[in-house]
N, C-alpha and C positions, 0 to 999 in steps of 0.2 A: 332405131331402137335409141330411147333417151337414157342419160346415165343413173344409174342407184346412187344411193347415197355411198357406198361401198368403193363406188369406181376413184372419188377425191381419198377415199383413207391412205396413211402410210402402207408400206407392207415392210414384213420383218426378216432381217439376214437369216438365211437357213444355217448358219451358224447355231441359232438356237433350237431348230429342228434336231442338228447333227448331235449337240450335247445330250437332246433326252434320246437318241438313237443308240448311240454308244451308252449310254446309262441303261437302256433296256437292253443291249445287246449283251453286255457286263452280267446282266442278271438273270440271262437266259428267258427274255419276255419275246413273244412272238411281234418281231419288229417289222416284217413283210406284212402282215395283218394289220398293225398299228398303224403302217401309213398308208395302205390301203383305204382304211375306214376314214381317217383322216385327209383321203383326196391327194396326196404328196406323193409324186412318182420318185422311186429311191434316185433316178438317174441324175438328179438334181441335187445331191448330197455331195458330189464331191466338187462341184462348182461351186467356188466362193460367190460369185456374184449373181447366183439365185435367191429369190426369195419368196415369203408365204405368205398369205392373208392372214388379219388378227382370226380369223373365222377358222381356219385350217388349225391353227397354232393354239386356238381351245378347247379346237376337238380333239386334238392329240394328248392334251392334257386329259381331258377327261375320260378319254377311253384307257388309259395309263393309270386315271384313279380306279376306273370298273376294274382291269384287268389287275391291278396289284392290291386293290382294297387298302391302299393306304394314302392317303390326301397329300402327303407330304413328299410320296414318293421317294422314300428314304432319308430326306434331310433332316425327319425328327431322330430325335434320342432312341424312339422304337416307333415301330408303324404305328399310324392314325388311323383308324377304320374310318372306310365311309361313312359319314353323317354326322362326325365328329364335328366340323366347321359350321353343319346346319345345328347343331343343339348349343355351340357358345354362341351362336349370333343367336339365339332366343336367348339365353342366359344374359346377352350384353344389351338387349334393343331397350330393356325395359330401366333403364338406369338412365339418370334423369340431365346427364350433360356427357359430354365426350370426355373430359377426365374421370369421370365417376367410372364410364365403360372402361379406360383405359385398365384404374386401379381396380374393378371388377377381377378383368381378365390377368391380372396380376394375382389376385387371390386364389382362381382358378386353379394353380399353377400343379398344388398338388395331386389334385383329381384327374390330370392330363400330362401324365409322363411326357409323352411323346411330340408334346410344341416345347420347342426352343423358351427358356424362359424368356421375361420380356423386364426390363426395368424402364421406368418414365422417371426422369428429374427434369427439373426446372432450375433455372439459374439467369439471371440476367434477362427474364422477358423470353426466356425462350424454352422450349420446352424438345426435349430430347425422348426418341425409343428406340431404346437400344434390343438387338435379340442378341443371347448369348449361346452360340453356337460350337463352343470352346468342347462340347463332349463327343461331337461328332468327327469322324475319322477322317473324314476325306468328302468336305462340301462341294456340292457342284455348284458355281458358280452362275447359272442359268436358271437353276431353282432358289440361289438364294435371291436372284433378283424377281423373281417371281414372287416368292414369298413376302416382301417388302412390297412388289406392287400391289399384290391382294390385299395386303394389309391398311394401306394407304386411302387404296379406292373404294374399301366398307366403310373405312371411318368417314371418309367423303360422306359418302351414302346417309349415314346414320344420318349425320346434320343436316343432310338436301343442298351443301355445295362443296366447292372446292377448296379444300386444304393449302395452301401455296406453302409449297415448301421451299425452306432456305438451302438447306443441303440432303443431300444422301451420301453416307458412306458405306463402302463397299469390301470385304475383307479379302479379295481377290487384286491380282494386276488387272490394269486395264488389257480388256483385250480386242484388239484393231477390229475384229469382223463384226463387233457387236456395235453398229452405227446408230442406235434406235434409244441411247437413254434420255436425249432431250425430249422425244414422243414420249416417253413413258414415265419421266417424272418431273421434269420441266423446271431442273434443276440441279446446280454445280454437283458434279458427283467426285467425291474423293476417294480413291484408290488404295488398295494394302492398308485400308483403316485395321485397328483393332479386333472391332466388331461389326457388324452391319446396324445402322442406324436411319432413324429419318427425323429430320430436324426443322420444327416450325414454330410460328410464335406464337408462345404460351398462352395468348388471350383465347385462341381457339380451344382450349380443353373447357372453358366456361360455356361453350355455345352448346345448346342443349338438344338431347338427340329428337328427332321429330317423325321417327319412322314408326309404326305400326306393325302389328304382328301379321297383319295380311299383307302390306307392303313388303315385308320379308318374306311372305309365302312369294308374291313374283318374283320376287329377286334371286330368290334360292335356284327357280326353276332353270332359270338360265347359266348358272355357275358351271363354266368358269367363265363363259363368254362371257358374261353380261358383269361380270366385275376386272376384269384384265382388258377387256377391250370396249371401257366404257367412251372415253375420250382422248384426244388427242391434247398430251398437255405441254405441246410446245411453246416455249416463250421464246427463243432466239426469235433475230430478225429473218434469219433465212425461214423460219415457219412462218413467218407474216406474210413476208413475199409470196412463200406456198398457196395459202389461204386465200391469197388476192389473183393470182395466176390461177386455181384455182376455176375460177369463172370462165377460164378458155374452153373447157370440155365444152362447155353450153352457148356461150354467148361471145365469143371472139376472144384471142388473146392478148393483154392487157400488156402495153408496151413499157417499157424501162420509165419512160418520162408519167406515163401513168401511176405506177406505181409508186414511183418516188414523190408523185403529187399528192398521192393519199396518206404516206406516210409523212408526209410535211418534212420535206429533205429533197435536198440537189440528187439528180441523177448521180451527179461524182461521188456526192457522199453516201449513196446508195450500196452503188459498186465497190468503192473502199471498205463500208463496212462487212458486205459480205464476202470479198475477197478476205478479210480477218478472220471470217466463220467458213473458210477455204470452200467457196460455193460463187456460182455466178447466176446471174437470174436464168439464163440460157439451161442449165446443169439443170437448176431447180424443174423448170417446164418438163424436161427430160424425165425427171423422176416422178414427176406427176402422171408421163403420158407411161411409162413403165407401169406404175403402181396401178393405173385402170386397165392396163390392158392386162396385166395378170390376175385382176379379179376379174373380170370380164373372162377370160380362158378357164379359170378354175370353175365360175359357175357355169359357163358351157352352155349360156343362152345365144350365143348369136358364133358364124362364122369368123376362120379370120378373114375372109374379103371384106363381110359386112363389119369387124371391127376395123381393118384397117382404114376402111373408107369413113369410118364414124371419129375416127381421132384422127383425119387431113391428111392420110399416105395418099399418095395420088395412083399407087398400086399394090397388090398383097407382097410382091418380093421386095418393095422399099420397106414397107412394114418390118417383116420379117429379119433384115438387113441390121434395123436398127435393134430391134429386140434380143436379136444375139447378141450386139453390141453392150445393149444394157445388162443382160443377164446370162451370157454366154451358154443359152440354150434356145433351140430354137421354139417357137411358140405352141408347136404340138405337145413339149413336153409337158407343160402347165393344161394339158386337156388329155392327161394319164386316165385310163380306164385301165383296172384288169385286163390283161389280153388283148388289147389295142396296141397298136405300131406307134411309134414317136415319129415324126415326120413334120416335116415346114407347113 
């Protein structure tokens, strides 16, 4: 079986799911049903090393939208009924430029009381898009992160190219369980900031909107998966090394010398700079194997024995031991189906 594109994708920490589950439980929503529909076993929640795929996370958010009829899941000042995001998108798509679209959204705010107010400011060639959540009593940090992610990637999509962020500001303290900020934003993150904000080059505001209403119909059909899971935004050296090492899933693992040569640096410099990012080539390779294994197990398209062979393990027991080391759980936990036993 050849790997699918999902095999090489980063997975997300279970803490993201746990935060949504705690929110759902607090509000009396059907947690077990939501997890089952997203294909996430509840036995994974207590184990901090557990991971989920982007598709599972997007499915969970979509199910929460349907269950609550609130597209901000309580992050707004009042509930935001499903379909509101769609209407806003249609209202913005006809703007001539990115800056005009953002200014237009600012003017919508009296008609959209649920959305946190936004403010666009420009200074010294830098644009800052700030979200006012001061009226929200207990904002959930992962929902704030999701709001910024969706906003950023929708703006990217409207102009047909990535908007590199110069910085991201988050109002909550850094959570050590959330290890995916580089993947999500690809920019320095400032925690415990006064308000959530996206910061980027002011010249991007003059970029023309290139999408049509037909494009938007296609885009919205896959929301939120098409919004939050579009691409990996990582810009760190570790991310560059990962993209090179990912070839090992099909073409043999590049050596440290191979990687260094491709990145135009010495092996010693490569190791030193990765150490500064608290990782090593070996750890990155293990993360790739972990994420490929999780993606396959969640899809359920091959047996553990076949997967272990494909990933280069001598026998399934060796793979199972490695998988437990990576995730704290047996492979069977990620093949969970209602009523199915959890086994190795």
